[in-house]
C-alpha positions as CSV (number, residue, x, y, z in Angstrom):
1,M,75.0,-20.2,-29.5
2,T,73.7,-23.8,-29.6
3,R,71.9,-24.9,-32.7
4,T,68.7,-26.8,-31.9
5,G,66.4,-28.8,-34.0
6,G,69.1,-31.4,-34.9
7,D,71.9,-31.1,-37.3
8,V,71.3,-29.2,-40.5
9,P,70.0,-31.7,-43.0
10,S,71.9,-32.2,-46.3
11,R,68.7,-32.3,-48.4
12,A,65.2,-30.7,-48.3
13,S,62.2,-30.5,-50.5
14,V,61.8,-26.9,-49.5
15,V,63.7,-24.5,-47.2
16,I,61.9,-21.8,-45.4
17,I,64.1,-18.9,-44.4
18,G,62.7,-17.1,-41.3
19,G,61.2,-18.5,-38.1
20,G,58.7,-15.8,-37.2
21,V,54.9,-16.4,-37.3
22,I,54.9,-16.4,-41.1
23,G,57.7,-18.9,-41.4
24,V,56.3,-21.4,-38.8
25,S,52.8,-21.1,-40.2
26,I,54.2,-22.0,-43.7
27,A,56.2,-24.9,-42.2
28,Y,53.1,-26.2,-40.5
29,H,50.8,-25.9,-43.5
30,L,53.3,-27.6,-45.8
31,A,54.1,-30.4,-43.4
32,A,50.4,-31.0,-42.6
33,A,49.8,-31.3,-46.3
34,D,52.2,-34.2,-46.3
35,V,55.0,-32.3,-48.1
36,P,58.1,-34.3,-47.1
37,G,61.4,-32.7,-46.2
38,V,60.2,-29.4,-45.0
39,V,63.1,-27.5,-43.4
40,L,63.0,-24.1,-41.7
41,V,66.1,-22.2,-40.6
42,D,66.4,-19.1,-38.5
43,K,69.4,-17.2,-37.4
44,G,68.0,-16.9,-33.8
45,A,65.2,-18.4,-31.8
46,L,61.8,-18.9,-33.3
47,G,59.8,-15.7,-33.2
48,S,62.8,-13.7,-31.9
49,G,62.6,-11.2,-34.7
50,S,59.7,-8.9,-35.3
51,T,57.0,-11.4,-34.2
52,S,58.1,-11.3,-30.5
53,K,58.0,-7.4,-30.6
54,A,54.5,-7.2,-32.2
55,A,51.7,-5.5,-30.3
56,G,49.7,-8.7,-30.8
57,G,46.7,-7.1,-32.5
58,V,44.5,-9.2,-34.8
59,R,41.9,-7.6,-37.0
60,A,40.1,-7.6,-40.4
61,Q,39.4,-3.9,-40.5
62,F,41.4,-3.0,-43.7
63,S,40.7,-0.9,-46.7
64,D,41.8,-3.4,-49.3
65,R,39.8,-6.5,-50.3
66,I,42.8,-8.9,-50.1
67,N,43.9,-7.6,-46.7
68,I,40.4,-7.9,-45.3
69,L,40.2,-11.6,-46.4
70,L,43.7,-12.3,-45.1
71,G,42.8,-10.7,-41.8
72,L,39.5,-12.4,-41.6
73,R,41.0,-15.8,-42.2
74,G,43.5,-15.1,-39.5
75,L,40.8,-14.2,-37.0
76,E,39.0,-17.4,-37.8
77,T,42.2,-19.4,-37.0
78,F,43.0,-17.5,-33.8
79,T,39.5,-18.1,-32.6
80,R,39.9,-21.8,-32.9
81,F,43.7,-21.9,-32.2
82,R,43.5,-23.4,-28.7
83,E,41.2,-26.2,-29.8
84,R,43.1,-26.9,-33.0
85,F,46.7,-26.7,-31.7
86,D,46.2,-27.4,-28.0
87,Q,48.0,-24.1,-27.3
88,E,46.6,-21.2,-25.2
89,I,47.2,-17.8,-27.0
90,D,45.3,-15.5,-24.6
91,L,43.0,-14.3,-27.3
92,H,40.9,-11.3,-26.1
93,Q,38.3,-10.3,-28.7
94,V,37.6,-6.9,-27.3
95,G,37.3,-5.2,-30.7
96,Y,39.4,-2.7,-32.5
97,L,38.2,0.9,-32.1
98,F,39.4,3.5,-34.7
99,L,38.8,7.1,-33.6
100,L,38.4,9.5,-36.5
101,D,38.9,13.3,-36.4
102,S,38.6,14.3,-40.0
103,A,35.8,14.3,-42.6
104,E,38.2,12.5,-45.0
105,S,38.9,9.7,-42.6
106,V,35.2,9.3,-41.8
107,S,34.3,9.1,-45.5
108,A,37.1,6.6,-46.1
109,F,36.1,4.4,-43.2
110,E,32.5,4.4,-44.2
111,Q,33.5,3.0,-47.6
112,N,35.9,0.5,-45.8
113,V,33.1,-0.7,-43.5
114,A,30.8,-1.3,-46.4
115,L,33.4,-3.4,-48.1
116,Q,34.2,-5.2,-44.8
117,N,30.5,-6.0,-44.3
118,E,30.2,-7.3,-47.8
119,L,33.1,-9.8,-47.1
120,G,31.6,-10.9,-43.7
121,V,33.3,-8.6,-41.2
122,P,30.9,-7.3,-38.6
123,S,32.4,-3.8,-38.4
124,R,30.3,-0.7,-38.1
125,M,30.5,3.1,-37.8
126,I,29.6,4.3,-34.3
127,S,29.1,7.7,-32.7
128,V,31.6,9.5,-30.6
129,S,29.5,9.0,-27.5
130,E,29.4,5.3,-28.1
131,A,33.2,5.2,-28.6
132,K,33.6,7.0,-25.2
133,R,31.4,4.4,-23.5
134,M,33.5,1.6,-25.0
135,S,36.9,3.2,-24.2
136,P,36.4,5.5,-21.2
137,L,40.0,6.6,-21.1
138,I,39.7,8.7,-24.2
139,E,38.9,12.4,-24.5
140,T,36.6,13.1,-27.4
141,D,37.6,16.7,-28.4
142,G,37.8,16.9,-32.2
143,L,36.4,13.5,-32.9
144,L,33.7,13.1,-35.6
145,A,33.0,9.4,-35.5
146,A,34.6,6.0,-34.9
147,A,34.7,2.5,-36.5
148,Y,34.4,-0.6,-34.4
149,S,34.5,-4.4,-35.0
150,P,33.8,-6.7,-32.1
151,K,35.6,-9.8,-33.4
152,D,39.0,-8.0,-33.6
153,G,41.3,-8.0,-30.6
154,H,44.8,-9.1,-29.4
155,C,46.6,-12.2,-28.4
156,T,50.2,-13.4,-27.5
157,P,52.5,-13.7,-30.6
158,E,55.0,-16.0,-28.9
159,S,52.3,-18.5,-28.0
160,V,51.1,-18.6,-31.6
161,V,54.6,-19.3,-32.8
162,L,54.9,-22.1,-30.3
163,G,51.6,-23.7,-31.4
164,Y,52.6,-23.7,-35.0
165,A,56.1,-24.9,-34.4
166,T,55.0,-27.8,-32.2
167,A,52.4,-28.8,-34.8
168,A,54.9,-28.5,-37.7
169,R,57.4,-30.7,-35.9
170,R,54.7,-33.2,-35.1
171,H,54.0,-33.5,-38.9
172,G,57.7,-34.0,-39.6
173,A,59.1,-30.6,-40.4
174,R,62.6,-29.8,-39.3
175,L,62.9,-26.4,-37.6
176,V,66.6,-25.5,-37.1
177,V,67.3,-22.4,-35.0
178,N,70.5,-20.4,-34.4
179,C,71.3,-21.3,-38.0
180,E,71.7,-18.4,-40.3
181,A,71.1,-18.7,-44.1
182,T,74.1,-17.2,-45.9
183,G,73.2,-17.6,-49.5
184,V,71.1,-19.4,-52.1
185,E,72.9,-21.3,-54.9
186,T,71.4,-21.3,-58.4
187,D,72.2,-23.1,-61.6
188,G,70.9,-20.7,-64.2
189,S,67.3,-20.1,-63.3
190,R,67.1,-23.1,-61.0
191,I,67.7,-23.1,-57.2
192,V,70.0,-25.9,-56.2
193,A,70.9,-25.2,-52.5
194,V,70.7,-23.0,-49.5
195,D,73.9,-22.2,-47.7
196,T,73.9,-21.8,-43.9
197,D,76.5,-21.3,-41.2
198,G,75.7,-24.9,-40.2
199,G,76.1,-26.5,-43.6
200,R,74.7,-26.7,-47.2
201,I,71.1,-27.9,-47.8
202,E,70.4,-29.2,-51.3
203,T,66.9,-28.1,-52.4
204,D,65.1,-26.8,-55.4
205,A,62.6,-24.6,-53.5
206,V,63.0,-21.7,-51.1
207,V,60.4,-19.7,-49.3
208,C,61.6,-16.3,-48.0
209,A,59.8,-15.4,-44.8
210,A,62.6,-13.3,-43.4
211,G,60.5,-10.2,-42.7
212,A,62.6,-7.0,-42.4
213,W,65.7,-9.0,-43.6
214,S,64.0,-10.2,-46.8
215,R,65.6,-7.8,-49.3
216,Q,69.0,-9.5,-49.0
217,I,67.5,-12.9,-49.4
218,G,65.9,-11.8,-52.7
219,E,69.2,-10.3,-53.9
220,W,70.8,-13.8,-53.6
221,V,68.6,-15.0,-56.5
222,G,68.3,-11.7,-58.4
223,V,64.7,-10.9,-57.1
224,D,63.8,-7.4,-55.9
225,L,61.9,-7.6,-52.7
226,P,61.4,-3.9,-51.8
227,V,61.2,-4.3,-48.0
228,T,62.5,-1.5,-45.7
229,P,63.1,-2.0,-42.0
230,L,61.7,0.7,-39.7
231,R,61.9,0.7,-35.9
232,R,58.7,0.9,-33.9
233,Q,58.6,1.2,-30.1
234,V,56.0,0.4,-27.5
235,L,55.7,0.9,-23.7
236,V,53.8,-1.1,-21.1
237,T,52.4,0.7,-18.1
238,E,52.4,-0.2,-14.5
239,P,49.2,-1.9,-13.3
240,M,46.0,0.1,-13.5
241,P,43.5,-1.1,-10.8
242,D,40.4,0.4,-12.4
243,L,41.2,-0.7,-16.0
244,A,38.1,-2.3,-17.6
245,P,38.8,-5.9,-18.8
246,D,37.0,-5.3,-22.0
247,T,39.0,-2.2,-23.0
248,P,39.1,-2.3,-26.9
249,F,42.3,-2.0,-28.9
250,T,41.9,1.8,-29.3
251,I,43.5,3.8,-32.1
252,D,43.6,7.5,-32.5
253,F,43.8,7.2,-36.3
254,G,45.0,10.7,-37.1
255,A,47.9,10.5,-34.7
256,S,48.5,6.7,-35.0
257,F,48.5,6.6,-31.1
258,Y,47.1,3.3,-29.8
259,F,46.6,1.3,-26.6
260,H,45.3,-2.0,-25.5
261,R,45.2,-3.9,-22.3
262,E,48.4,-5.9,-21.5
263,G,48.1,-7.9,-18.2
264,R,47.0,-5.5,-15.5
265,G,48.2,-2.4,-17.5
266,L,48.2,-1.0,-21.0
267,L,50.5,-1.4,-24.0
268,L,51.0,1.9,-25.7
269,G,52.5,2.8,-29.1
270,M,52.5,5.1,-32.1
271,S,54.5,5.7,-35.2
272,D,57.4,8.2,-35.2
273,P,57.4,10.4,-38.3
274,D,61.1,11.3,-37.7
275,E,62.2,7.7,-37.5
276,A,64.8,6.9,-40.2
277,P,64.8,3.4,-41.8
278,G,67.4,0.9,-40.6
279,F,68.0,-2.1,-38.5
280,K,67.8,-0.3,-35.2
281,L,66.6,-2.4,-32.3
282,T,67.6,-0.4,-29.2
283,R,65.1,1.7,-27.3
284,T,65.3,5.5,-27.5
285,D,63.6,8.4,-25.9
286,S,63.4,10.5,-29.1
287,W,59.8,9.4,-29.9
288,L,58.4,10.1,-26.4
289,P,57.7,13.8,-26.8
290,G,55.4,13.0,-29.7
291,L,53.8,10.2,-27.7
292,G,53.2,12.6,-24.8
293,E,51.5,15.1,-27.1
294,A,49.2,12.4,-28.5
295,M,48.4,11.1,-25.0
296,A,47.7,14.6,-23.7
297,R,45.3,15.2,-26.5
298,R,43.4,11.9,-26.6
299,A,44.0,10.1,-23.2
300,P,45.5,12.6,-20.8
301,G,44.8,10.4,-17.8
302,L,47.6,8.1,-19.0
303,L,50.2,10.7,-18.4
304,D,50.0,10.0,-14.7
305,V,50.5,6.3,-15.1
306,G,54.0,4.9,-14.6
307,V,55.9,2.9,-17.3
308,A,56.9,-0.6,-16.3
309,S,58.7,-1.8,-19.5
310,G,59.0,-1.4,-23.2
311,W,60.8,-2.6,-26.3
312,A,61.7,-1.8,-29.9
313,G,61.0,-4.0,-33.0
314,L,61.0,-3.7,-36.7
315,Y,58.2,-3.1,-39.2
316,E,58.9,-4.5,-42.7
317,L,57.6,-1.8,-44.9
318,T,56.8,-1.9,-48.6
319,P,56.1,1.2,-50.7
320,D,52.3,0.7,-50.6
321,H,52.1,-1.0,-47.1
322,N,50.8,-4.2,-48.6
323,A,52.5,-7.6,-48.3
324,L,54.7,-9.3,-50.9
325,I,53.2,-12.7,-51.6
326,G,54.0,-14.9,-54.6
327,E,56.5,-16.8,-56.6
328,A,59.3,-15.2,-58.6
329,R,59.1,-15.3,-62.4
330,G,62.8,-15.1,-63.1
331,V,64.0,-18.0,-60.9
332,S,62.3,-21.4,-60.5
333,R,60.6,-22.1,-57.1
334,F,61.6,-19.0,-55.2
335,L,58.5,-18.1,-53.2
336,Y,58.1,-15.2,-50.7
337,A,55.7,-14.0,-48.0
338,T,57.1,-10.8,-46.5
339,G,56.7,-7.1,-46.3
340,F,53.4,-7.2,-44.3
341,S,54.1,-3.6,-43.1
342,G,53.0,-4.2,-39.5
343,H,50.3,-6.7,-40.3
344,G,52.4,-9.9,-40.4
345,F,51.3,-11.4,-37.1
346,M,47.6,-11.0,-37.8
347,M,47.9,-12.4,-41.3
348,G,50.3,-15.2,-40.4
349,P,47.7,-18.0,-40.4
350,A,46.4,-17.0,-43.9
351,A,49.9,-16.5,-45.3
352,G,50.7,-20.1,-44.3
353,E,47.7,-21.4,-46.2
354,V,48.4,-19.3,-49.3
355,M,52.1,-20.4,-49.4
356,R,51.1,-24.0,-49.1
357,D,48.8,-23.7,-52.0
358,L,51.3,-21.8,-54.2
359,Y,53.9,-24.5,-53.5
360,L,51.5,-27.3,-54.4
361,G,50.1,-25.5,-57.4
362,V,46.6,-25.2,-55.9
363,R,44.5,-22.0,-56.2
364,P,44.5,-20.2,-52.8
365,F,41.3,-19.2,-51.0
366,V,42.1,-15.6,-52.1
367,D,43.5,-14.2,-55.3
368,I,46.9,-12.8,-54.2
369,S,48.1,-11.9,-57.7
370,G,47.9,-8.2,-56.7
371,L,50.6,-8.8,-54.0
372,H,53.3,-10.0,-56.4
373,A,56.6,-8.2,-56.0
374,D,56.6,-7.0,-59.6
375,R,53.5,-4.9,-59.1
376,F,55.2,-1.6,-58.4
377,A,56.2,-1.1,-62.1
378,A,52.6,-0.8,-63.0
379,G,51.5,1.2,-59.9
380,S,49.7,-0.2,-56.8
381,R,47.0,0.6,-54.4
382,P,48.0,1.6,-50.8
383,E,46.5,0.1,-47.7
384,L,44.9,3.0,-45.8
385,N,44.1,1.4,-42.4
386,I,47.7,1.3,-41.1
387,V,48.8,1.9,-37.6
């Protein structure tokens, strides 16, 4: 494999490990803030890990205040991305539509919407009949209500990575791909270098943005990053001639079944309760019976649509489905932004801003102290709006 981005530099002010949307966003924000010697390394191509396998959803409909603010900041950036970075990302703000079939879910979403509205998200509870008008493919049996936000939607992850990477390089960052980090050297509690298969990089600061592979990076410096990889799979249908262009990103919340428009067809997915953790990236058929049952219940017309393609990727799960963002207390200048539990793409822009500020010692736009990796010893609050 050919290494690109130039030879591995011998010295850097900060080394970012991981070239997905989180990593390139951090690289851009640091370089744009005139931090010299920003270097990013990735064992593959930029965005070739979980980012390129993401469903592309962007939203601010979360149950936790921090996640709402991170998602909202991301939406603001995606809305202006083409103008700001001269990069088309195919943003479709068709809204996220959560379909709710239990009284408990309705009550929780009513509280979530109230908090979202307080923070500036234009979400609202809607009736089942209105949900049906918005997303005509659904059957409404068993539904009690729905939640909708018109500013949410979906865009193309690879294009976002390209936009950030191009801008980061323009500001002087070095992005070296096909270059695997193999260790972090420390002298006591101080970082002194990052070892890669292309050479040693002297540095006193490391940012872990390695997604599902982050636990090992933390172990190199004695920091516990409780991130577990879990395979998720999606399918893309053949073209559907009568598919409405404004079809919202529709989620049957109780089943975790979702779909959104992808080209002339639909992208479909759902969680598999029988999936065991691990670095499994091959497609399987084991989840299809469950998907078929969910489709038969909520969108039976899709059972007659052919499948054109599909893929498997990795979620990077934490115990409470919230990200790990912060700086380690036991080793100097080891920072991390990982464990987004399926929300990394949509929170990538905000994560870059926050990590820039943590590196510079500036207060971020949102208090992320609750996302520190040490939080689990004292208990934590789970994110409820997960897909």
